[in-house]
N, C-alpha and C positions, 0 to 999 in steps of 0.2 A: 904387424902390417909389413908387407914386403915393400921394397923400394920400387916406386913407380917412376915412369919416365918424366912426368911433370911434377915431381915432388922435390922438396928441398929440406936441408937441415936448417932449422931456425930456432931462435930463443922464444919460448912462450912465457910471458910474464905470469900468467895464471898458474901454470904448472911449475914454474921456477926451474926449468930445465930446457936443454936443447931437445927438440922434437922433430919428427918427420912432419913436414907441412905440405899441404896440397893446395893447388890453385882452386878457386871456387868451382869451376866446371868439373874438375876431377873429383872434388869432394862430393858433389851432387851425384855424379855417375857412380862413384864408389859406394855411396849410401843408397842408391836407387831412389832418390827423392827429387822433387821439383825445387827450383830456386826459391820459391816462396817459403817452403818448409825450411830451407837452409837459413833464410832470413829470420824466421820465427825462432829457430834454435839459437841464433846469435843474440836476438833480443832478450831471450830468457837466460842467457849466460851459459847455456848447455854446450855451445861451441865457442872456442876461443879464437880470436884473431891474433896472428903472430906477425911481428915486424910491420905494424900498421903504417910506418913511414916509407915502406918500399913501393915500387911502382905498381905492383898488383897485390891485391888482398890475398893473404894465405890463411888457410885453416889449420889449426893444430890437429895433427893426426891422433894424438893421445885423447883429446876431447871427442874426436869422432868415434873412437873405439869404446868410449864410455856411454854412448847413446844406446838406449834400448827401445823396444817396441812402444812402450808407454810414452816416451818422449816424442814419438812420431805421430801419435794419435791426436787429432784436433779436438 
């Protein structure tokens, strides 16, 4: 994943490493999915929240790259 304007380096507890993290809007755009699908992926643990104490929710870029087509089918 290349560096995006609204991406940050952040610690992901699930991955146990520093990852590239995206804001919610950027993650949805990058993945070409609606917010509802993003929420479903969080609920199933497929996407990771990073630095949940920060002012805005960030999505772990490593978890985004692990999503496949089956994860996006309802």
